[in-house]
C-alpha positions in Angstrom: -13.2 -18.2 -2.0 -10.7 -16.9 -4.5 -11.0 -13.3 -5.7 -11.9 -14.4 -9.2 -14.7 -16.6 -7.8 -16.1 -13.7 -5.8 -16.0 -11.5 -8.9 -17.8 -14.1 -11.0 -20.5 -14.4 -8.3 -20.9 -10.6 -8.4 -21.2 -10.6 -12.2 -23.9 -13.3 -12.0 -25.8 -11.4 -9.3 -25.6 -7.9 -10.8 -29.0 -6.2 -11.0 -30.2 -4.1 -13.9 -28.7 -0.6 -13.9 -26.6 -1.3 -10.8 -23.0 -0.4 -10.5 -20.6 -3.4 -10.3 -19.2 -2.1 -7.0 -22.5 -2.6 -5.3 -22.8 -6.2 -6.6 -19.3 -6.9 -5.6 -20.0 -5.6 -2.1 -22.9 -8.0 -1.7 -20.8 -10.9 -3.0 -18.0 -10.2 -0.6 -20.4 -10.0 2.4 -22.1 -13.2 1.3 -18.8 -15.0 1.4 -17.9 -13.6 4.9 -15.4 -11.2 3.5 -14.4 -7.9 5.1 -14.2 -4.4 3.8 -10.5 -4.9 3.2 -11.3 -7.8 0.9 -13.7 -5.6 -1.1 -11.1 -2.8 -1.3 -8.4 -5.3 -2.5 -10.7 -6.9 -5.2 -12.1 -3.6 -6.4 -8.5 -2.3 -6.6 -7.6 -5.1 -8.9 -10.6 -4.4 -11.1 -9.8 -0.7 -11.2 -6.1 -1.3 -12.0 -7.0 -3.5 -15.0 -9.7 -1.1 -16.1 -7.5 1.9 -16.1 -4.5 0.1 -17.7 -6.6 -1.4 -20.5 -9.0 1.5 -20.9 -11.9 -0.8 -20.0 -15.1 -0.3 -18.0 -15.2 -1.9 -14.5 -17.6 -4.5 -15.8 -15.3 -5.5 -18.7 -12.3 -5.6 -16.4 -14.3 -7.7 -13.9 -15.2 -10.2 -16.7 -11.5 -10.6 -17.6 -10.5 -11.1 -14.0 -13.3 -13.6 -13.4 -12.1 -15.7 -16.4 -8.6 -16.1 -15.0 -7.9 -19.4 -13.3 
């Protein structure tokens, strides 16, 4: 799966009051990803969040919307 598809899956599966990072970890594991995949994807989310002064959730939504 593409990174944006994994992010979209994590956003759909996020539980109430759960950090996005935990949901992303589940989505990566479900798609047979490795820890390195999680670190790469979360790094992209963090970079966008810090650059745009967004929350991780807002940044993830933007990344998931990209083709």
